[in-house]
Backbone as ProteinMPNN parsed JSONL, in Angstrom:
{"seq_chain_A": "FPAVTKAPRHLPALVPVGDPVVEWLRELEARVGVLEQRVHTLDDRRRARDAVHVAALEALARSTRGLVFSAQSAMTVAQTVDAELDAALRAAQLETPQALGRWLAMVARRPLAGVRVQRVKRELVGVLWVVRREHA", "coords_chain_A": {"N_chain_A": [[0.795, -1.163, -0.207], [0.508, 2.017, -0.693], [1.242, 5.133, 0.487], [-0.473, 6.755, 3.411], [-3.411, 8.852, 4.469], [-5.243, 10.371, 6.833], [-8.941, 10.65, 5.962], [-11.488, 12.984, 5.594], [-14.643, 12.421, 6.863], [-16.488, 11.683, 4.412], [-14.979, 10.268, 3.54], [-13.671, 6.968, 2.194], [-11.381, 5.444, 5.034], [-9.279, 4.612, 4.284], [-7.372, 6.721, 1.926], [-4.886, 7.8, -0.622], [-2.332, 9.377, 0.026], [-1.898, 13.037, -1.457], [-3.93, 12.863, -2.831], [-6.522, 14.548, -4.74], [-9.129, 15.083, -4.273], [-9.193, 14.816, -1.234], [-7.719, 17.35, -0.419], [-10.245, 18.54, -1.64], [-12.604, 17.775, -0.725], [-11.599, 19.169, 2.119], [-11.985, 21.874, 1.693], [-14.591, 22.518, 0.955], [-15.767, 21.174, 2.926], [-15.316, 23.765, 4.834], [-16.345, 25.796, 3.707], [-19.322, 25.082, 3.74], [-19.133, 25.19, 6.542], [-19.053, 28.145, 6.602], [-21.483, 28.836, 5.548], [-23.07, 27.544, 7.271], [-22.683, 29.12, 9.287], [-23.548, 31.645, 8.536], [-26.336, 30.836, 8.182], [-27.425, 30.591, 10.603], [-26.943, 32.981, 11.819], [-28.728, 35.039, 10.419], [-30.769, 33.725, 10.819], [-30.763, 34.269, 13.833], [-31.595, 37.033, 13.605], [-33.968, 36.93, 12.31], [-35.014, 35.914, 14.349], [-35.481, 37.922, 16.348], [-36.34, 39.546, 14.569], [-38.985, 38.396, 14.694], [-39.71, 39.143, 16.999], [-40.153, 41.804, 17.658], [-42.436, 41.896, 16.158], [-44.009, 40.593, 17.079], [-44.954, 41.78, 19.094], [-45.887, 44.064, 17.971], [-48.36, 43.077, 17.088], [-49.483, 42.182, 19.366], [-49.544, 45.113, 20.227], [-51.464, 46.107, 18.303], [-54.048, 43.931, 18.804], [-54.407, 44.644, 21.185], [-55.34, 47.204, 21.049], [-57.322, 47.761, 18.917], [-59.374, 45.776, 20.219], [-60.592, 43.618, 19.132], [-62.099, 44.803, 17.092], [-63.053, 46.063, 14.137], [-60.907, 47.347, 11.776], [-59.646, 49.677, 9.884], [-55.941, 50.27, 7.943], [-55.307, 52.776, 7.597], [-56.989, 53.771, 9.559], [-55.942, 52.742, 12.146], [-53.705, 53.55, 12.009], [-53.871, 56.373, 12.606], [-55.348, 56.161, 14.72], [-52.828, 55.374, 16.533], [-51.009, 56.847, 15.979], [-52.0, 59.725, 17.485], [-53.597, 59.105, 19.867], [-52.763, 56.437, 20.717], [-49.884, 55.896, 22.097], [-48.553, 54.056, 22.897], [-49.668, 51.678, 20.747], [-48.143, 53.103, 18.66], [-45.388, 53.163, 19.199], [-44.874, 50.652, 19.143], [-45.462, 49.744, 16.428], [-43.37, 51.412, 14.919], [-41.411, 50.785, 16.131], [-41.304, 47.908, 14.49], [-41.043, 48.924, 12.215], [-43.582, 49.439, 10.639], [-44.749, 52.22, 9.5], [-46.505, 53.871, 7.608], [-49.596, 52.922, 6.6], [-49.84, 51.544, 4.345], [-47.902, 50.255, 4.381], [-48.509, 48.76, 7.234], [-50.776, 47.557, 5.725], [-49.87, 46.123, 4.035], [-48.508, 44.034, 6.011], [-49.908, 43.666, 7.774], [-51.523, 41.927, 6.006], [-49.858, 39.868, 4.886], [-49.28, 38.713, 7.532], [-51.752, 37.444, 7.792], [-51.683, 34.711, 6.769], [-51.308, 33.457, 8.785], [-50.941, 32.397, 12.255], [-49.683, 34.641, 14.502], [-48.025, 34.27, 17.563], [-50.338, 33.677, 19.106], [-52.146, 35.316, 18.33], [-54.495, 35.951, 15.578], [-54.539, 37.209, 12.603], [-57.458, 38.483, 10.435], [-58.473, 39.025, 7.63], [-61.876, 40.949, 7.06], [-63.437, 42.853, 4.972], [-62.991, 44.429, 1.873], [-63.315, 47.725, 1.529], [-64.455, 51.07, 0.406], [-62.225, 52.709, 2.12], [-60.273, 51.293, 2.003], [-58.774, 48.02, 2.908], [-60.789, 45.581, 5.487], [-59.964, 45.101, 8.502], [-59.778, 42.216, 11.047], [-58.376, 41.56, 14.534], [-57.844, 38.851, 15.989], [-57.564, 37.158, 19.084], [-56.423, 33.396, 19.645], [-57.79, 30.708, 21.289], [-56.685, 28.369, 23.283]], "CA_chain_A": [[-0.195, 0.029, -0.241], [1.404, 3.506, -0.578], [1.211, 6.223, 2.295], [-2.054, 7.083, 3.272], [-3.709, 10.044, 4.922], [-6.95, 10.485, 7.048], [-9.414, 11.153, 4.991], [-12.49, 13.523, 5.647], [-15.816, 11.88, 7.096], [-17.065, 11.241, 3.988], [-14.099, 9.682, 2.062], [-13.016, 5.334, 3.301], [-10.298, 5.581, 5.931], [-7.696, 4.804, 3.872], [-6.967, 7.615, 0.948], [-3.899, 8.104, -0.385], [-1.695, 10.434, 0.121], [-1.865, 13.748, -1.755], [-5.068, 12.951, -3.553], [-7.417, 15.356, -4.841], [-10.46, 14.871, -3.638], [-9.228, 15.213, 0.299], [-8.383, 18.745, -0.081], [-11.29, 19.277, -2.323], [-13.405, 18.357, 0.458], [-11.812, 20.18, 3.171], [-12.615, 23.088, 1.291], [-15.604, 22.141, 0.31], [-16.359, 21.417, 4.762], [-15.039, 25.105, 5.722], [-17.336, 26.6, 2.795], [-20.198, 24.902, 4.902], [-18.935, 25.831, 8.036], [-19.44, 29.301, 6.581], [-22.7, 29.054, 5.008], [-24.277, 27.344, 8.412], [-22.776, 29.927, 10.43], [-24.159, 32.626, 8.147], [-27.809, 30.434, 8.318], [-27.555, 31.385, 11.883], [-27.067, 34.569, 11.834], [-29.742, 34.925, 9.632], [-32.263, 32.791, 11.383], [-31.635, 35.163, 14.824], [-31.664, 38.238, 12.942], [-35.292, 36.236, 12.01], [-36.4, 35.811, 15.496], [-35.319, 39.216, 16.856], [-37.973, 40.932, 13.871], [-40.336, 37.807, 15.077], [-40.423, 39.318, 18.581], [-40.725, 42.996, 17.376], [-43.244, 42.055, 15.098], [-45.23, 40.005, 17.775], [-44.959, 43.243, 19.793], [-46.633, 44.811, 17.306], [-49.679, 42.57, 16.833], [-50.003, 42.117, 20.571], [-50.239, 46.256, 20.377], [-52.401, 45.826, 17.603], [-54.875, 43.397, 19.318], [-55.058, 45.126, 22.771], [-55.93, 48.546, 20.782], [-58.345, 47.383, 18.627], [-59.991, 45.423, 21.404], [-61.645, 42.775, 18.52], [-63.322, 45.325, 16.383], [-63.017, 46.318, 12.56], [-60.363, 48.488, 11.382], [-58.404, 49.843, 8.231], [-54.923, 50.074, 8.539], [-55.235, 54.098, 8.169], [-57.454, 53.732, 11.128], [-55.08, 52.072, 12.852], [-52.324, 54.711, 11.968], [-54.448, 57.573, 13.152], [-55.285, 56.271, 15.916], [-51.607, 55.047, 17.207], [-50.023, 58.502, 15.887], [-53.291, 60.58, 18.505], [-54.44, 58.59, 20.64], [-52.2, 55.243, 21.784], [-48.336, 56.298, 22.159], [-47.689, 51.956, 22.947], [-49.366, 51.131, 19.757], [-47.601, 53.856, 17.635], [-44.056, 52.693, 20.044], [-44.653, 49.471, 18.631], [-45.392, 50.034, 14.974], [-42.769, 52.453, 14.814], [-39.957, 49.534, 16.681], [-41.698, 47.346, 14.302], [-41.176, 49.786, 10.874], [-44.543, 49.906, 10.043], [-44.915, 53.412, 9.688], [-47.606, 54.272, 6.949], [-50.914, 52.406, 6.295], [-49.369, 50.978, 3.313], [-46.931, 48.89, 4.882], [-49.079, 48.184, 7.512], [-51.831, 46.736, 5.196], [-48.865, 44.605, 3.481], [-47.421, 43.413, 6.445], [-51.543, 42.807, 8.026], [-51.536, 40.786, 4.548], [-48.703, 38.655, 5.245], [-49.759, 37.952, 8.768], [-53.162, 37.115, 8.184], [-51.709, 33.841, 6.95], [-50.2, 32.138, 9.735], [-51.113, 33.162, 13.172], [-48.408, 34.961, 15.316], [-48.044, 34.325, 18.78], [-51.814, 33.074, 19.311], [-53.025, 36.254, 17.598], [-54.285, 35.445, 13.964], [-55.179, 37.971, 11.745], [-58.544, 38.078, 9.329], [-59.481, 39.91, 6.563], [-62.813, 40.717, 6.43], [-63.644, 42.786, 3.419], [-62.607, 45.388, 1.045], [-64.173, 49.001, 1.196], [-64.082, 52.733, -0.585], [-61.309, 53.044, 2.893], [-59.412, 50.306, 2.293], [-59.628, 46.937, 3.087], [-60.82, 46.045, 6.656], [-58.931, 43.671, 8.931], [-59.988, 42.099, 12.424], [-57.085, 40.237, 15.168], [-58.767, 37.984, 17.575], [-56.802, 35.916, 20.164], [-57.07, 31.785, 19.242], [-58.078, 30.297, 22.45], [-56.302, 26.795, 23.559]], "C_chain_A": [[0.692, 1.314, 0.085], [0.824, 4.191, 0.854], [-0.067, 6.472, 2.177], [-2.739, 7.472, 4.449], [-4.753, 9.367, 5.495], [-7.75, 10.964, 6.708], [-11.104, 11.765, 5.829], [-13.7, 12.099, 5.89], [-16.834, 11.441, 5.964], [-16.219, 10.6, 3.022], [-14.407, 8.144, 2.683], [-11.915, 6.048, 4.33], [-9.33, 5.753, 5.262], [-7.698, 5.85, 2.179], [-5.542, 8.159, 0.378], [-3.091, 9.281, -0.745], [-1.639, 11.069, -0.913], [-2.907, 13.47, -2.869], [-6.15, 13.987, -3.62], [-8.012, 15.992, -3.989], [-9.974, 14.925, -1.984], [-9.106, 16.419, 0.112], [-9.475, 19.594, -0.698], [-12.417, 19.456, -0.917], [-13.1, 19.237, 1.62], [-12.034, 21.751, 3.079], [-13.997, 23.66, 1.383], [-16.576, 22.57, 2.195], [-16.254, 22.72, 5.158], [-16.086, 26.149, 4.898], [-18.775, 25.881, 3.819], [-20.511, 24.975, 5.646], [-19.604, 27.198, 7.766], [-20.763, 29.554, 6.243], [-24.142, 28.758, 6.185], [-23.873, 28.583, 9.665], [-23.467, 31.645, 9.763], [-25.858, 32.122, 8.856], [-28.293, 30.628, 10.112], [-27.75, 32.457, 12.386], [-28.249, 35.357, 11.114], [-31.152, 34.51, 10.51], [-31.945, 33.737, 13.322], [-31.551, 36.442, 14.602], [-33.628, 38.207, 12.545], [-36.179, 36.331, 13.344], [-36.297, 37.133, 16.022], [-36.42, 39.861, 16.271], [-38.656, 40.379, 14.301], [-40.481, 38.274, 16.443], [-40.579, 41.073, 18.4], [-41.829, 42.795, 16.516], [-44.742, 41.703, 15.753], [-45.569, 40.889, 19.212], [-46.298, 43.402, 19.382], [-48.085, 44.577, 17.602], [-50.131, 42.918, 18.468], [-50.715, 43.553, 20.818], [-51.529, 46.345, 19.723], [-53.923, 45.598, 18.318], [-55.494, 44.489, 20.632], [-55.91, 47.102, 22.173], [-57.292, 48.592, 19.836], [-59.246, 47.022, 18.899], [-61.087, 44.372, 20.589], [-62.748, 43.158, 17.188], [-62.631, 45.666, 15.365], [-62.272, 47.04, 12.214], [-59.772, 48.397, 10.091], [-57.046, 49.983, 9.209], [-54.518, 51.404, 8.389], [-55.708, 54.146, 8.916], [-56.601, 53.632, 12.609], [-53.88, 52.755, 13.167], [-52.712, 55.717, 12.682], [-54.304, 57.372, 14.848], [-53.719, 56.04, 16.984], [-51.275, 56.473, 17.39], [-51.032, 60.025, 16.758], [-53.483, 59.803, 18.953], [-53.588, 57.466, 21.515], [-50.757, 55.365, 21.299], [-48.233, 54.292, 22.267], [-48.035, 51.645, 21.87], [-48.095, 51.775, 18.351], [-45.693, 53.23, 17.737], [-44.08, 51.636, 19.014], [-44.743, 49.315, 17.036], [-44.249, 50.495, 14.299], [-41.402, 51.229, 14.553], [-40.464, 48.402, 14.828], [-41.422, 47.661, 12.065], [-41.639, 49.546, 9.997], [-45.337, 51.141, 10.386], [-45.778, 54.054, 8.876], [-48.404, 52.793, 6.525], [-50.784, 51.704, 5.283], [-48.94, 50.301, 3.748], [-47.493, 48.177, 5.668], [-49.45, 47.086, 7.144], [-50.951, 45.478, 4.605], [-48.791, 43.607, 4.797], [-48.919, 42.535, 7.295], [-51.643, 41.741, 6.838], [-50.859, 39.324, 4.654], [-49.172, 37.842, 6.881], [-51.048, 37.253, 9.011], [-52.933, 35.723, 7.652], [-51.527, 32.664, 7.583], [-50.82, 33.038, 11.155], [-49.691, 33.322, 13.751], [-48.601, 34.871, 17.153], [-49.501, 33.971, 19.338], [-52.526, 34.25, 19.429], [-53.089, 35.786, 16.562], [-55.487, 36.879, 14.151], [-55.903, 38.155, 10.644], [-58.702, 39.317, 8.751], [-60.752, 39.759, 6.441], [-63.178, 41.36, 5.216], [-63.045, 43.996, 2.661], [-63.576, 46.703, 0.842], [-63.743, 50.008, 0.75], [-62.305, 52.741, 0.883], [-59.976, 52.429, 2.91], [-59.84, 48.741, 2.474], [-59.433, 47.212, 5.451], [-60.218, 45.201, 7.497], [-59.447, 43.401, 10.662], [-58.641, 41.589, 13.783], [-58.088, 39.917, 16.284], [-57.682, 36.986, 18.344], [-57.413, 34.668, 19.775], [-56.618, 31.638, 21.076], [-57.915, 28.827, 22.335], [-57.319, 26.369, 23.631]], "O_chain_A": [[1.438, 1.444, 1.055], [0.213, 3.793, 1.846], [-0.728, 6.444, 1.139], [-2.78, 6.709, 5.414], [-5.224, 8.291, 5.128], [-7.679, 12.152, 7.026], [-11.749, 10.998, 6.544], [-13.643, 11.04, 5.265], [-17.893, 10.912, 6.302], [-16.579, 10.381, 1.866], [-15.266, 8.032, 3.558], [-11.737, 7.264, 4.261], [-8.538, 6.69, 5.368], [-8.243, 5.223, 1.27], [-5.057, 9.065, 1.056], [-3.261, 9.999, -1.731], [-1.354, 10.327, -1.853], [-2.604, 13.966, -3.953], [-6.696, 14.303, -2.563], [-7.771, 16.945, -3.249], [-11.017, 15.231, -1.406], [-10.137, 17.053, 0.339], [-9.698, 20.79, -0.511], [-12.869, 20.441, -0.332], [-13.963, 19.95, 2.133], [-12.197, 22.583, 3.971], [-14.418, 24.765, 1.725], [-17.364, 23.434, 2.579], [-17.146, 23.037, 5.945], [-16.543, 27.16, 5.431], [-19.048, 26.602, 4.779], [-21.692, 24.934, 5.993], [-20.562, 27.534, 8.463], [-21.236, 30.598, 6.692], [-25.298, 29.177, 6.231], [-24.554, 28.866, 10.652], [-23.772, 32.584, 10.499], [-26.459, 32.754, 9.725], [-29.431, 30.768, 10.561], [-28.564, 32.828, 13.231], [-28.507, 36.477, 11.556], [-32.245, 35.058, 10.66], [-32.949, 33.795, 14.032], [-31.403, 37.106, 15.628], [-34.367, 39.192, 12.526], [-37.362, 36.628, 13.511], [-37.439, 37.566, 16.176], [-37.268, 40.52, 16.873], [-39.561, 41.105, 14.712], [-41.41, 37.792, 17.092], [-41.299, 41.564, 19.269], [-42.209, 43.87, 16.052], [-45.885, 42.051, 15.459], [-46.323, 40.573, 20.132], [-47.372, 43.13, 19.918], [-48.87, 45.369, 18.122], [-50.973, 43.771, 18.746], [-51.838, 43.663, 21.309], [-52.563, 46.599, 20.34], [-54.775, 46.475, 18.457], [-56.624, 44.915, 20.87], [-56.69, 47.844, 22.769], [-58.194, 49.401, 20.052], [-60.249, 47.442, 18.321], [-62.204, 44.182, 21.068], [-63.612, 42.521, 16.586], [-61.415, 45.619, 15.55], [-62.917, 48.088, 12.191], [-59.481, 47.415, 9.409], [-56.916, 49.903, 10.43], [-53.423, 51.632, 8.903], [-55.006, 54.772, 9.71], [-56.656, 54.231, 13.683], [-53.19, 52.664, 14.182], [-51.897, 56.095, 13.524], [-53.672, 57.924, 15.749], [-53.651, 56.566, 18.095], [-51.236, 57.138, 18.425], [-50.686, 61.19, 16.563], [-53.811, 59.119, 17.983], [-53.629, 57.476, 22.745], [-50.455, 54.963, 20.176], [-47.713, 53.582, 21.406], [-47.074, 51.151, 21.281], [-47.476, 51.152, 17.488], [-44.956, 52.965, 16.788], [-43.325, 51.731, 18.046], [-43.87, 48.621, 16.516], [-44.034, 50.083, 13.159], [-40.751, 50.893, 13.563], [-39.509, 48.375, 14.052], [-41.573, 46.921, 11.094], [-41.149, 49.374, 8.881], [-46.252, 51.229, 11.205], [-46.02, 55.149, 9.385], [-47.81, 51.766, 6.196], [-51.775, 50.991, 5.124], [-49.552, 49.236, 3.662], [-47.406, 46.97, 5.445], [-49.087, 45.983, 7.553], [-51.21, 44.276, 4.666], [-49.016, 42.412, 4.607], [-49.053, 41.319, 7.426], [-51.911, 40.584, 7.162], [-51.248, 38.162, 4.538], [-49.313, 36.644, 7.126], [-51.399, 36.659, 10.031], [-53.941, 35.065, 7.911], [-51.542, 31.474, 7.269], [-51.111, 34.229, 11.049], [-48.764, 32.524, 13.617], [-49.427, 35.557, 17.755], [-49.45, 34.182, 20.55], [-53.366, 34.426, 20.31], [-52.116, 35.149, 16.157], [-56.375, 37.32, 14.882], [-55.234, 38.05, 9.616], [-58.994, 40.395, 9.268], [-61.162, 38.747, 5.873], [-63.294, 40.601, 4.254], [-62.373, 44.592, 3.503], [-64.512, 46.664, 0.044], [-62.522, 50.046, 0.601], [-61.226, 52.786, 0.292], [-58.949, 52.767, 3.499], [-60.968, 48.303, 2.245], [-58.836, 47.945, 6.239], [-59.852, 44.226, 6.84], [-59.471, 44.359, 11.435], [-57.794, 41.036, 13.081], [-58.795, 40.528, 17.085], [-57.127, 36.057, 17.756], [-58.623, 34.601, 19.559], [-55.73, 32.114, 21.783], [-58.611, 28.097, 21.629], [-57.47, 25.166, 23.841]]}, "name": "protein", "num_of_chains": 1, "seq": "FPAVTKAPRHLPALVPVGDPVVEWLRELEARVGVLEQRVHTLDDRRRARDAVHVAALEALARSTRGLVFSAQSAMTVAQTVDAELDAALRAAQLETPQALGRWLAMVARRPLAGVRVQRVKRELVGVLWVVRREHA"}
């Protein structure tokens, strides 16, 4: 047998020394490690963003108390009456009725932290929404 070296976990235990496959696999494993790190970083960012969005949805649920509203009316209430709602929407970067409406449409597809957004209907003022807590 020629001289052998310890191979990466993907190859048989014995691989000839100098085989270019060994070096190629080491480089590939290093690249995969970098990609795994990036995925974890993005996942951490998503969790932080979700926490801010959960807080915004909770504030919206408290403010609307199960009543039907439009994105424009929610923004008006936030900017004139409800400082807590305003702060939560700003933290989630939902600072215009259009941004809030797009976000509500996205959140309506799935419950978030036990709170469900439902589209009621479309009227001249825009889409009407209701926020309801799901009961376990």
